[in-house]
C-alpha positions as CSV (number, residue, x, y, z in Angstrom):
1,M,42.4,-4.0,38.0
2,P,41.1,-4.5,34.5
3,E,40.0,-1.0,33.0
4,T,36.5,-0.7,32.2
5,K,35.2,1.2,28.6
6,P,32.9,3.8,29.6
7,E,29.4,2.9,28.3
8,S,28.0,5.0,25.1
9,K,25.2,6.5,25.1
10,Q,23.9,4.9,22.2
11,P,20.1,4.0,21.7
12,E,19.5,0.7,22.2
13,L,17.9,-1.2,18.6
14,K,14.1,-2.2,19.0
15,Y,13.1,-4.4,16.6
16,L,9.0,-3.9,16.8
17,V,8.0,-0.3,16.5
18,R,4.4,0.3,16.7
19,V,3.1,3.0,14.3
20,A,-0.1,3.5,13.6
21,D,-1.3,0.0,14.6
22,T,1.2,-1.4,12.6
23,D,3.9,-3.3,13.8
24,L,6.8,-2.2,11.8
25,N,10.6,-3.7,11.0
26,G,13.1,-1.9,13.3
27,K,15.8,-2.9,11.2
28,L,14.1,-1.3,8.4
29,T,15.3,2.8,7.3
30,T,12.0,4.9,9.0
31,M,11.3,5.7,5.1
32,Y,10.7,2.0,3.8
33,A,9.6,1.1,7.2
34,L,6.8,4.1,7.0
35,S,6.2,2.2,3.5
36,R,4.7,-0.9,4.9
37,I,1.8,0.9,6.5
38,K,-1.0,0.1,4.1
39,G,-2.0,3.5,2.5
40,V,1.1,4.8,2.6
41,G,3.5,4.7,-0.3
42,V,7.5,5.3,-0.3
43,M,6.5,9.3,-1.3
44,F,3.9,9.7,1.4
45,A,6.1,8.2,4.2
46,N,9.5,10.8,2.6
47,A,6.9,13.4,3.2
48,V,6.2,12.5,6.6
49,C,9.6,12.3,7.4
50,R,10.3,15.8,5.8
51,T,7.5,17.3,8.0
52,T,8.7,15.7,11.1
53,G,12.2,16.7,11.3
54,V,12.9,12.6,11.5
55,N,15.9,11.2,9.6
56,G,14.4,8.7,6.7
57,A,17.8,7.0,5.9
58,A,18.3,5.9,10.0
59,R,16.5,3.2,11.1
60,I,13.5,3.5,12.7
61,G,14.6,0.4,15.6
62,M,16.6,3.2,16.3
63,L,14.9,6.4,16.8
64,S,13.5,7.8,20.1
65,D,10.0,7.4,21.4
66,A,9.5,11.3,20.7
67,D,10.1,10.9,17.2
68,V,8.2,7.6,17.0
69,K,5.1,9.5,18.4
70,K,5.8,12.8,15.7
71,L,5.5,10.0,13.0
72,D,2.6,8.6,14.3
73,D,0.7,11.9,14.6
74,A,1.9,12.8,10.8
75,V,0.9,9.5,9.5
76,R,-2.8,9.4,11.4
77,N,-3.6,13.2,10.8
78,P,-1.4,14.8,8.0
79,Q,-4.1,17.6,7.2
80,S,-2.6,19.1,10.3
81,A,1.1,18.6,9.5
82,G,0.5,20.8,6.5
83,F,0.7,18.3,3.1
84,P,-0.6,19.2,0.2
85,R,-4.2,18.1,-0.8
86,W,-2.9,16.1,-4.1
87,L,-0.6,13.8,-1.6
88,L,-4.0,12.5,0.1
89,N,-5.2,9.5,-0.7
90,R,-8.6,10.1,-0.6
91,R,-10.0,13.2,-2.2
92,F,-13.4,14.7,-2.2
93,E,-14.9,11.6,-0.4
94,P,-18.3,10.8,-1.9
95,E,-20.6,11.0,1.9
96,T,-18.9,14.0,3.5
97,G,-17.1,15.7,0.5
98,E,-13.7,16.2,2.5
99,D,-10.4,15.6,2.2
100,K,-9.0,12.4,4.1
101,H,-5.8,10.2,4.6
102,V,-7.4,6.8,5.3
103,I,-4.4,4.1,6.4
104,G,-5.0,0.5,7.6
105,T,-8.4,-1.4,8.3
106,D,-10.1,2.1,7.6
107,L,-9.0,2.4,3.9
108,Q,-10.2,-1.7,3.3
109,F,-13.6,-0.8,4.7
110,A,-13.8,2.5,2.0
111,T,-12.3,0.4,-0.7
112,E,-14.8,-2.2,0.1
113,N,-18.1,0.1,0.2
114,D,-17.0,2.0,-2.4
115,V,-16.9,-1.3,-4.9
116,K,-20.5,-2.3,-2.9
117,F,-21.8,1.1,-3.8
118,M,-20.6,0.7,-7.2
119,K,-22.2,-3.0,-7.3
120,K,-24.9,-1.4,-6.1
121,T,-25.6,1.6,-8.5
122,R,-25.0,-0.7,-11.8
123,T,-21.9,1.4,-12.6
124,Y,-19.9,0.1,-15.5
125,K,-17.2,-0.7,-13.1
126,G,-19.5,-2.2,-10.7
127,V,-21.2,-4.8,-13.1
128,R,-17.5,-5.8,-14.4
129,H,-16.5,-6.3,-10.3
130,M,-20.0,-8.5,-10.5
131,A,-18.8,-10.7,-13.5
132,G,-15.4,-11.3,-11.8
133,Q,-14.1,-9.2,-15.2
134,P,-11.0,-6.9,-15.1
135,V,-12.1,-3.0,-14.7
136,R,-9.8,-1.1,-16.1
137,G,-10.2,-1.6,-19.5
138,Q,-7.2,-4.6,-20.1
139,R,-8.2,-7.1,-22.8
140,T,-8.9,-10.5,-22.0
141,R,-8.3,-12.5,-24.9
142,S,-5.3,-13.8,-23.3
143,N,-5.1,-12.9,-19.9
144,F,-7.8,-13.1,-16.8
145,R,-8.5,-16.7,-18.0
146,A,-9.2,-17.7,-14.5
147,N,-13.1,-19.1,-15.3
148,K,-12.2,-20.5,-19.0
149,G,-9.9,-23.0,-18.5
150,K,-6.2,-23.0,-19.9
151,V,-4.9,-22.2,-23.0
152,M,-5.5,-24.5,-26.0
153,G,-2.7,-24.6,-28.8
154,V,-4.1,-24.6,-32.1
155,K,-5.8,-27.8,-33.0
156,V,-4.8,-29.9,-36.2
157,S,-7.2,-31.7,-37.9
158,T,-7.0,-35.5,-38.3
159,G,-6.9,-35.6,-41.9
160,A,-4.0,-32.7,-41.9
161,K,-0.3,-34.8,-42.2
162,K,2.3,-33.4,-40.4
163,G,5.4,-31.4,-42.4
164,G,3.3,-31.5,-45.7
165,K,0.3,-30.3,-47.9
166,T,-3.1,-32.2,-47.9
């Protein structure tokens, strides 16, 4: 009779892990998988892993459901997890004056409302948004030429000869 090896208790890889209403690739490491959530960068993901006690170098698909739940809670509500104020992405919100960290579609909605408010109050940035121009002080001579057509070279007059003086 053939011998059967005892099965090891290794957790099975989950290919999709859902954290903060976002499907994450289970093959990625925890830190980089969390950074795929809109509003979560690598620094914030590293802080989430450290505060929850989850190994940031482990594959997120190999984590237990309890660890995934801890990550989800920390990403959704970092203030209760004890994150410093400077790590949040929406400090002193204009409407309420409180510090928050918004992620996903809430971040997109907040950004759109901020741009609409700037346009309505006709701030410099709002006027630049309305005109379709760069907002943060970049030069426009050689870049941002979408509305100006392709870059033209130096035009040579018809009276000038090639390679000689006129």
